C-alpha positions in Angstrom: 13.3 -3.7 -38.7 16.7 -5.0 -37.8 17.7 -8.4 -37.2 21.2 -9.9 -35.9 21.9 -13.4 -35.8 25.0 -14.8 -33.9 26.6 -17.9 -34.4 30.0 -19.8 -33.8 29.3 -20.6 -29.7 30.4 -23.9 -28.3 32.3 -25.4 -26.1 35.9 -25.1 -26.1 38.9 -26.2 -23.6 40.8 -23.7 -21.8 43.3 -21.9 -23.4 41.6 -22.7 -26.9 39.7 -20.2 -29.6 36.6 -19.6 -30.8 35.0 -16.9 -33.6 31.6 -15.7 -33.1 30.1 -14.0 -36.1 27.0 -11.8 -35.8 25.3 -11.0 -39.5 22.9 -8.0 -39.3 20.0 -7.3 -41.9 17.5 -4.7 -42.5 19.9 -1.6 -41.0 22.4 0.9 -41.9 25.3 -1.4 -40.6 28.0 1.0 -41.9 27.3 3.7 -39.4 26.2 1.6 -36.6 27.9 1.1 -33.2 28.4 -2.6 -33.0 29.1 -4.3 -29.7 29.6 -7.8 -28.0 28.2 -8.4 -24.7 28.3 -11.3 -22.1 26.0 -12.8 -19.4 27.0 -15.4 -17.1 24.5 -17.2 -14.6 23.7 -14.9 -12.1 25.7 -11.8 -13.2 24.7 -8.6 -15.1 25.2 -8.3 -18.5 28.7 -6.9 -19.4 30.3 -5.2 -22.8 32.9 -7.1 -24.1 33.9 -5.3 -27.1 32.8 -2.5 -29.1 33.3 -0.8 -32.4 32.1 2.3 -34.0 31.6 2.8 -37.5 34.8 4.9 -37.6 36.5 1.6 -36.8 37.3 2.6 -32.9 37.3 -0.6 -30.7 36.9 -0.7 -27.0 37.5 -3.7 -24.9 36.8 -4.7 -21.6 39.9 -5.3 -19.3 39.1 -8.5 -18.7 39.5 -9.4 -22.2 42.4 -7.2 -23.7 44.9 -8.8 -25.6 42.9 -12.0 -25.9 39.7 -10.9 -27.7 39.3 -8.8 -31.0 36.5 -7.4 -32.4 36.4 -6.8 -36.3 33.8 -6.0 -38.7 33.3 -6.2 -42.6 30.8 -3.6 -43.9 30.7 -5.3 -46.9 29.0 -8.3 -45.4 27.3 -6.4 -42.8 29.1 -8.6 -40.3 30.9 -8.2 -36.8 32.9 -10.7 -35.4 34.6 -11.8 -31.9 38.0 -13.7 -32.4 38.7 -15.0 -28.9 41.6 -16.5 -27.8 43.4 -17.9 -24.9 39.8 -18.4 -23.4 39.5 -19.0 -19.8 36.3 -20.9 -17.8 35.4 -17.3 -16.4 34.6 -16.7 -20.2 31.7 -19.0 -20.0 28.7 -16.8 -20.5 25.7 -16.2 -23.5 27.3 -13.6 -25.6 25.1 -11.1 -27.6 25.4 -9.0 -30.2 24.4 -5.3 -30.2 23.5 -2.8 -32.9 23.0 0.7 -32.0 22.5 4.2 -34.0 22.0 6.6 -30.8 20.9 9.4 -33.3 18.2 7.3 -34.4 17.0 5.6 -31.2 18.1 2.3 -32.6 18.9 -0.2 -29.9 19.0 -4.1 -31.1 20.1 -7.5 -29.9 20.7 -10.9 -31.4 19.3 -13.8 -29.6 22.5 -15.0 -27.9 25.0 -17.8 -28.5 26.6 -19.7 -25.6 29.9 -20.2 -25.0 31.4 -22.8 -22.6 34.9 -22.8 -21.7 35.7 -26.0 -19.6 38.1 -29.1 -19.9 
């Protein structure tokens, strides 16, 4: 069973920074497609950033240039560095682990990010 544990959320002022972490256990982290998603109240969950085992990264247009996804395969951990945060970034952020050819798709419990003055 794959387990994902997120940390690093909190309250930050506009323009501030946060770094989210997602520690994965029980899976084959190095080959997994890892993603960060977010869901704001009343909105659908959306992809924020993703990275494959081959180090390719993808970002939502709304966060390009501000957010950076990275992974440490030795620590089975994926990170999301969030800079220049805006109130519109307020949401619950979820970590996702996928190995599509194995039918594996797991989610973390979510961590709240609130951007407010």
